[in-house]
C-alpha positions in Angstrom: -22.6 -75.9 25.0 -22.2 -77.3 28.5 -21.1 -75.1 31.4 -17.8 -77.0 31.5 -17.4 -76.5 27.7 -18.1 -72.8 28.1 -15.6 -72.5 30.9 -12.9 -74.2 28.8 -13.9 -72.0 25.9 -13.4 -68.9 28.1 -10.1 -70.2 29.5 -8.5 -71.2 26.3 -9.7 -68.3 24.2 -10.0 -67.5 20.7 -11.2 -70.6 18.9 -14.5 -68.9 18.1 -14.5 -67.8 14.5 -17.0 -65.0 13.8 -19.4 -65.3 10.9 -20.4 -62.5 8.6 -24.0 -61.6 8.4 -25.0 -59.4 5.5 -28.3 -57.8 6.2 -28.1 -56.4 2.7 -25.1 -56.2 0.5 -24.9 -54.7 -2.9 -22.5 -52.5 -4.8 -18.7 -52.6 -4.6 -16.6 -51.7 -1.5 -15.0 -48.3 -1.6 -12.7 -46.8 1.0 -12.7 -43.1 2.0 -10.4 -41.2 4.3 -11.8 -39.3 7.2 -10.7 -35.8 8.0 -8.3 -37.1 10.7 -6.7 -39.5 8.3 -8.5 -42.6 9.4 -9.8 -44.9 6.7 -13.4 -45.9 7.0 -15.9 -47.4 4.6 -18.7 -46.0 2.6 -19.0 -49.5 1.1 -19.9 -48.6 -2.4 -22.9 -46.9 -3.8 -25.6 -48.7 -1.8 -24.2 -49.8 1.5 -22.5 -48.7 4.7 -20.7 -51.4 6.6 -20.9 -51.5 10.4 -19.4 -54.1 12.8 -21.3 -56.0 15.5 -19.0 -57.4 18.2 -20.4 -59.4 21.0 -20.1 -62.8 22.8 -22.1 -65.4 20.9 -20.4 -68.2 22.8 -18.8 -68.6 26.2 -20.1 -67.6 29.6 -21.4 -64.1 28.5 -23.5 -65.5 25.6 -26.5 -65.8 28.1 -26.6 -62.0 28.0 -25.0 -60.8 24.8 -26.8 -62.8 22.1 -30.0 -60.8 22.8 -28.1 -57.5 22.5 -27.1 -58.6 19.0 -30.7 -59.3 18.2 -31.7 -55.8 19.2 -29.0 -54.2 17.1 -30.0 -56.3 14.1 -33.7 -55.2 14.7 -32.7 -51.6 14.6 -30.6 -52.0 11.5 -33.5 -53.9 9.8 -35.9 -51.1 10.7 -33.6 -48.4 9.4 -32.9 -50.3 6.2 -36.7 -50.8 5.6 -37.2 -47.0 6.1 -34.6 -46.1 3.5 -31.3 -46.6 5.2 -28.8 -44.0 6.1 -27.9 -41.2 3.6 -29.9 -43.3 1.1 -27.7 -46.3 1.7 -28.4 -49.7 3.3 -26.5 -50.7 6.4 -24.5 -53.9 6.0 -23.7 -55.6 9.3 -20.6 -57.7 9.8 -21.0 -59.8 12.9 -18.1 -61.2 14.9 -18.0 -63.4 18.1 -15.8 -62.1 20.9 -16.3 -65.6 22.5 -16.3 -64.2 26.1 -12.5 -63.9 25.7 -11.0 -60.5 26.0 -8.0 -60.9 23.6 -10.4 -62.3 21.1 -12.5 -59.1 21.4 -9.4 -57.0 20.6 -8.5 -59.2 17.7 -12.0 -59.0 16.2 -12.1 -55.2 16.7 -8.9 -54.8 14.8 -10.2 -57.1 12.0 -13.4 -55.2 11.6 -11.5 -51.9 11.4 -8.5 -52.9 9.2 -10.0 -55.6 7.0 -13.7 -54.9 6.8 -13.3 -51.1 6.9 -16.5 -50.6 8.9 -17.8 -47.1 9.6 -18.4 -47.9 13.3 -18.7 -50.8 15.7 -21.5 -51.7 18.0 -20.2 -54.0 20.7 -19.0 -55.4 24.0 -20.8 -56.1 27.3 -18.3 -56.6 30.1 -15.9 -53.8 31.0 -13.1 -56.4 30.6 -14.0 -56.6 26.9 -14.4 -52.9 26.6 -11.0 -52.3 28.2 -9.5 -54.9 25.9 -10.7 -53.2 22.7 -10.2 -49.6 23.9 -6.5 -49.4 22.9 -7.4 -50.6 19.4 -10.0 -47.9 19.0 -7.6 -45.3 20.3 -4.8 -46.5 18.1 -7.0 -46.4 15.0 -8.9 -43.3 16.2 -12.1 -45.3 15.4 -15.6 -45.4 17.1 -17.3 -47.9 19.4 -20.9 -47.7 20.6 -21.2 -49.5 24.0 -24.6 -50.4 25.3 -24.2 -51.7 28.9 -24.3 -50.0 32.3 -20.7 -49.9 33.7 -18.5 -48.6 36.5 -17.6 -45.2 35.0 -14.1 -43.9 35.7 -13.6 -43.6 31.9 -14.5 -41.1 29.3 -13.0 -41.9 25.9 -13.1 -39.8 22.7 -13.5 -43.1 20.8 -16.5 -44.5 22.7 -20.1 -43.5 23.0 -21.8 -45.0 26.1 -25.5 -45.6 26.0 -25.8 -47.7 29.2 -25.8 -46.1 32.6 -23.0 -44.4 34.4 -22.9 -45.2 38.2 -24.9 -42.1 39.1 -27.7 -43.4 36.8 -27.9 -46.9 38.3 -25.6 -48.0 41.1 -25.8 -44.9 43.3 -29.6 -44.5 43.2 -30.0 -48.2 43.9 -27.8 -47.9 47.1 -29.8 -44.8 48.2 -33.1 -46.7 47.7 -31.8 -49.8 49.6 -30.6 -47.6 52.5 -34.1 -46.0 52.8 -36.1 -49.2 52.3 -34.2 -52.3 53.0 -31.4 -51.8 55.5 -28.0 -50.4 56.3 -25.9 -53.5 56.2 -24.6 -54.6 52.8 -22.8 -57.7 51.5 -21.2 -57.1 48.1 -20.8 -60.0 45.7 -19.5 -59.8 42.1 -17.5 -61.3 39.3 -13.8 -60.8 39.6 -13.0 -58.2 37.0 -13.0 -54.4 36.6 -16.8 -53.6 36.7 -17.7 -55.3 40.0 -14.6 -54.3 41.8 -14.8 -50.6 40.7 -18.6 -50.6 41.4 -18.0 -52.0 44.9 -15.3 -49.4 45.5 -18.0 -46.7 44.7 -20.6 -48.5 46.9 -18.3 -48.7 49.9 -17.5 -44.9 49.6 -21.2 -44.1 49.3 -22.1 -46.3 52.3 -19.5 -44.5 54.4 -21.0 -41.1 53.3 -24.6 -42.2 53.9 -24.3 -44.1 57.2 -24.4 -47.6 55.8 -22.0 -50.5 56.4 -20.2 -53.0 54.2 -20.2 -56.3 56.2 -18.7 -58.5 53.5 -17.3 -58.5 50.0 -16.5 -61.5 47.8 -15.8 -62.3 44.1 -16.0 -65.2 41.7 -14.0 -65.7 38.6 -16.2 -64.9 35.6 -18.0 -68.1 34.6 -17.3 -69.8 37.9 -20.3 -71.5 39.5 -18.8 -72.6 42.8 -20.9 -70.2 44.9 -21.3 -72.2 48.1 -18.4 -70.4 49.9 -20.0 -67.1 49.2 -23.4 -68.2 50.5 -21.7 -69.4 53.7 -20.0 -66.0 54.1 -23.3 -64.1 53.6 -25.0 -66.2 56.3 -22.2 -65.6 58.7 -22.0 -61.8 58.0 -25.8 -61.3 58.0 -27.2 -63.8 60.4 -30.4 -61.8 60.8 -30.8 -60.8 57.2 -29.6 -57.8 55.2 -28.9 -56.4 51.8 -27.0 -58.3 49.1 -25.7 -56.1 46.3 -25.0 -58.4 43.3 -22.7 -57.6 40.3 -22.2 -61.1 39.2 -22.3 -61.6 35.4 -22.9 -64.5 33.1 -23.5 -68.1 34.2 -22.4 -67.5 37.8 -25.9 -65.9 38.5 -27.6 -69.2 37.7 -25.8 -71.0 40.5 -26.0 -68.1 42.8 -29.7 -67.6 42.9 -30.5 -71.3 42.9 -28.2 -71.8 45.9 -29.5 -68.7 47.7 -32.9 -70.2 47.6 -31.6 -73.6 48.6 -29.9 -72.1 51.6 -33.2 -70.4 52.7 -31.9 -66.9 51.9 -35.2 -65.6 50.7 -35.9 -62.0 49.5 -38.0 -61.0 52.5 -34.9 -61.2 54.7 -32.1 -61.2 52.2 -33.2 -58.9 49.3 -30.7 -59.1 46.4 -30.2 -55.9 44.2 -28.7 -56.9 40.9 -27.2 -54.6 38.3 -26.6 -57.2 35.6 -29.8 -59.3 35.9 -32.6 -58.3 33.5 -35.7 -59.9 31.9 -33.7 -62.3 29.7 -31.5 -63.5 32.6 -34.7 -64.1 34.7 -36.2 -66.1 31.9 -33.1 -68.3 31.6 -32.3 -68.7 35.3 -36.0 -69.3 36.3 -38.5 -67.0 37.8 -39.0 -69.3 40.7 -35.5 -68.4 41.9 -35.7 -64.7 41.4 -39.2 -63.7 42.3 -39.2 -60.9 44.9 -35.6 -59.8 44.3 -34.7 -56.5 42.7 -32.8 -55.0 39.8 -31.8 -51.4 39.0 -31.9 -50.3 35.4 -33.1 -47.5 33.2 -35.5 -49.6 31.2 -37.8 -52.5 31.9 -40.2 -54.2 29.5 -43.0 -52.9 31.7 -42.3 -49.2 31.0 -45.5 -47.7 29.8 -45.1 -45.6 26.7 -46.0 -45.7 23.0 -42.3 -45.9 22.1 -41.9 -49.0 24.3 -45.1 -50.6 23.0 -43.7 -50.3 19.5 -40.3 -51.6 20.5 -41.6 -54.7 22.4 -44.1 -55.5 19.6 -41.4 -55.2 16.9 -39.0 -57.4 18.9 -41.6 -60.1 19.6 -42.8 -60.1 16.0 -39.3 -60.7 14.8 -38.0 -63.1 17.5 -41.1 -64.8 19.0 -44.0 -63.9 21.3 -42.4 -65.7 24.2 -39.3 -63.4 24.1 -38.6 -60.5 26.4 -36.8 -57.2 26.1 -34.4 -55.7 28.6 -32.2 -52.7 29.4 -29.0 -53.6 27.6 -31.1 -54.6 24.5 -32.9 -51.3 24.6 -29.6 -49.4 25.0 -28.2 -51.3 22.1 -31.3 -50.7 19.9 -31.2 -46.9 20.5 -27.5 -46.5 20.0 -27.9 -47.7 16.4 -30.5 -44.9 15.9 -28.3 -42.3 17.6 -25.5 -43.2 15.3 -27.8 -43.0 12.3 -29.0 -39.5 13.3 -25.4 -38.4 13.8 -24.4 -39.7 10.4 -27.3 -38.0 8.7 -26.6 -34.7 10.5 -23.0 -34.9 9.5 -23.9 -35.9 5.9 -21.1 -38.5 5.9 -19.6 -41.5 7.7 -16.4 -39.5 8.3 -15.5 -40.4 11.9 -14.6 -37.0 13.1 -17.7 -35.4 11.6 -19.9 -38.1 13.1 -18.2 -37.7 16.5 -19.1 -34.0 16.6 -22.6 -34.6 15.3 -23.4 -37.3 17.9 -23.1 -34.8 20.8 -26.6 -33.3 21.4 -28.5 -36.0 19.6 -31.9 -36.7 21.2 -34.1 -39.7 20.7 -37.6 -40.7 22.0 -36.4 -44.1 23.3 -38.5 -46.9 24.8 -37.0 -45.8 28.2 -38.0 -42.2 27.6 -36.2 -39.3 26.0 -32.4 -39.5 26.0 -29.8 -37.0 25.0 -26.1 -37.5 24.2 -23.9 -35.2 26.3 -20.4 -33.8 25.6 -19.0 -36.6 27.8 -20.2 -39.2 25.3 -22.8 -40.6 27.8 -26.6 -40.1 27.6 -29.1 -38.8 30.1 -31.3 -41.6 31.5 -34.2 -42.2 33.8 -33.4 -44.5 36.7 -35.8 -47.3 37.7 -35.9 -50.1 40.3 -37.9 -53.2 39.6 -39.0 -56.2 41.6 -39.3 -59.6 39.9 -42.9 -60.8 39.7 -44.6 -64.1 38.9 -44.4 -63.8 35.1 -40.6 -63.0 35.1 -41.1 -59.3 34.3 -40.5 -56.5 36.7 -42.9 -54.3 38.7 -41.3 -50.8 38.7 -41.3 -49.9 42.4 -39.4 -46.6 42.1 -38.1 -44.2 39.4 -36.6 -40.8 39.1 -38.9 -38.0 38.0 -36.7 -37.0 35.1 -33.7 -38.3 33.2 -30.4 -37.8 35.1 -27.4 -36.3 33.4 -24.4 -38.7 33.2 -21.4 -38.3 35.5 -18.6 -40.7 34.3 -16.0 -39.6 36.9 -17.3 -40.7 40.3 -18.0 -38.1 42.9 -17.8 -40.5 45.9 -14.3 -41.8 45.1 -11.7 -39.3 46.4 -9.4 -39.7 43.4 -12.0 -38.6 40.9 -14.2 -36.2 43.0 -14.5 -32.9 41.2 -13.6 -34.1 37.7 -15.7 -33.9 34.5 -15.4 -34.7 30.8 -16.2 -32.5 27.8 -15.2 -33.5 24.3 -16.5 -30.3 22.8 -13.7 -28.3 24.4 -10.1 -29.2 23.5 -8.9 -27.8 26.8 -11.0 -30.3 28.7 -11.4 -33.5 26.9 -11.6 -36.8 28.8 -10.8 -35.4 32.3 -10.7 -32.0 33.8 -11.2 -30.4 37.1 -14.6 -28.7 37.4 -14.4 -25.2 38.9 -15.9 -24.9 42.4 -16.2 -28.7 43.0 
C-alpha cells in the first residue's frame, strides 16, 4: 500500500476486515464462566482460543506485523510441545488497521463473539487506551508488549514492555553523561510521545539538562521539513535529539536528517520506537551511528536469545531480524501459558492471580511479573552499526523493577500499584515517599 493509501486508511478508519488464522482447530466450542461471572472460552476438548489484535495495515504495520509473527512463533512452539493444559492454542487474528476505534471494535468482537481466553495485542498507547474501556467493561485480559509512557496500571492489562524507568529515564541519564545537556524532543502527536516528553522535561529539570525545543507530527505524517528546520535553529552547534516518532514518519525523518547534514556525530538521535526491523525497512545508511534504548537487542548474548533468533529465522527467513517488541510479545505468550498452567484453568480471575510472580528465562534475560502487572527488565542502549544491528554500548547490571507511576512528574510522585492488595490496587500512596 502506498504512503498516501496508508494515510487515507488511517484517516477513514475501519475498512480493514480481520481474517481468522487457526493455528490448530479441533473439537467443538464450549463456553465456561469465570469466577467473576465473565464468559471465556475453553474452546472444546482440544483447543483454547486466544486473540491476536495488531495493525496489519496502515501506518503502524511497519512495526506491528513482526510482533504478530513473534506471537505466532510462541504459539506454534507451545502447541508443538503439547499445548496448554493438554490443549492446543487456536489463534484468531484481527487487524486493528492503525485506527483506534477499529481496535476497540475488534477487541469487543474477540471477547463477545469469539469468546477468547485472552488477547495479545496493540502497539501504540492510542490503541491501548482505545481498547482499555472494553477490557474493563468486560473484565477481560489484554497482554501488551510495547514500551510505553506509564501513568497507567490496569487490573485488566499485563504489560511486558518497558515502563519509563526501564527505558526513557535511563536513556536520558546516559545522554546527559555522554552526549550533552541540550535536548530537542520530537514525537508523534498522541499520548505516548507527549507523556514521555513530559517525563523527560521534568527529568532534565532535576538533572541539570535543558529542553531547547519540542515538536510533534500527526501519526503517519511525513512532512518533517519544518521539524528539521526547528532543530537546526534550536541546536546550531549540535545537540541531542530525543525521538518518539512512530510508524512511517521515521522513514522521512531520518532521510531528511541526513539530507540536511544533521549527522550523528553532532546530532545524535536517541529513539525509543526504532528497533532492528525499522532499521531494516528505513535503511541502515540513514541510521548508522544513531542510538536506541530498549531492553532487548538481537545482539544480546545468551543461549535463550540464540534459540529465539534461530527459531525466528528458521520460520520467517534468514534475512529477518528480531527486536524488542517482538521479544516482549514472544515472552508474554509464555508468561500467560505459565499462569494458565499454574491456575489449572483459563478462568480469568484465577489466571490474573497466577500471573503475578511468574518468572521466565527470556532472550533479554530473566524477567518476573510484579504485583503492578509489569515485569522486571534489563535496560540497554544500542548504536546502529553497518549491518543494521545494534552494538550494545551500555546496560544495567541487573533487571530494574517496574515503576508505572512516574516519580519525576509531581502529580504521580510517591504513588505505586499493587493488585495483590485490594486496599491498594491500581494507584496508592506509598508510605515514606
